[in-house]
C-alpha positions as CSV (number, residue, x, y, z in Angstrom):
1,X,214.0,-24.9,86.2
2,X,215.4,-24.2,82.9
3,X,219.0,-23.1,82.5
4,X,220.3,-21.7,79.2
5,X,223.4,-19.9,78.1
6,X,223.0,-16.4,76.6
7,X,225.9,-14.2,75.5
8,X,228.4,-16.1,77.7
9,X,226.1,-16.0,80.8
10,X,223.8,-18.6,82.3
11,X,220.2,-17.6,82.6
12,X,218.0,-19.5,85.0
13,X,214.2,-19.5,84.2
14,X,211.2,-21.0,85.9
15,X,209.9,-23.9,83.9
16,X,206.3,-23.9,82.9
17,X,204.2,-26.5,84.8
18,X,202.9,-29.5,82.9
19,X,199.2,-29.3,82.1
20,X,197.1,-31.0,84.8
21,X,195.1,-34.0,83.6
22,X,192.6,-36.2,85.3
23,X,193.8,-39.7,86.1
24,X,191.2,-42.1,84.8
25,X,193.0,-45.3,85.7
26,X,190.6,-46.1,88.5
27,X,187.5,-45.1,86.5
28,X,188.2,-46.4,83.0
29,X,186.6,-49.8,82.5
30,X,184.7,-49.7,85.8
31,X,181.4,-50.6,84.1
32,X,182.5,-52.7,81.1
33,X,178.9,-53.5,80.0
34,X,177.9,-49.8,79.8
35,X,176.8,-48.7,76.3
36,X,175.5,-45.4,74.9
37,X,171.7,-44.9,74.9
38,X,169.9,-45.7,71.7
39,X,167.7,-43.0,70.1
40,X,164.7,-45.0,71.2
41,X,165.8,-44.9,74.8
42,X,166.3,-41.1,74.7
43,X,162.6,-40.4,73.9
44,X,160.6,-39.3,76.9
45,X,157.1,-37.9,77.5
46,X,156.8,-34.3,78.3
47,X,155.1,-33.5,81.6
48,X,154.0,-30.3,83.3
49,X,156.4,-29.1,85.9
50,X,155.2,-27.6,89.2
51,X,157.6,-24.6,89.4
52,X,155.4,-22.8,91.9
53,X,154.8,-25.8,94.2
54,X,151.0,-25.7,93.8
55,X,150.8,-29.4,93.6
56,X,152.7,-30.0,96.9
57,X,150.7,-31.6,99.7
58,X,150.8,-29.1,102.6
59,X,148.9,-29.0,105.8
């Protein structure tokens, strides 16, 4: 709560909540050897996707 004096009277106001943040203490540094991917590792071969399920083996 926030209390302030205005014109000889005390005014009580609700305080704004602190912004919520994610606590990374348990995550930060969990994989110390992890490094970003190099541009060569990001290259992949395109493949045809079976959106209709025609290539699924069904009985």
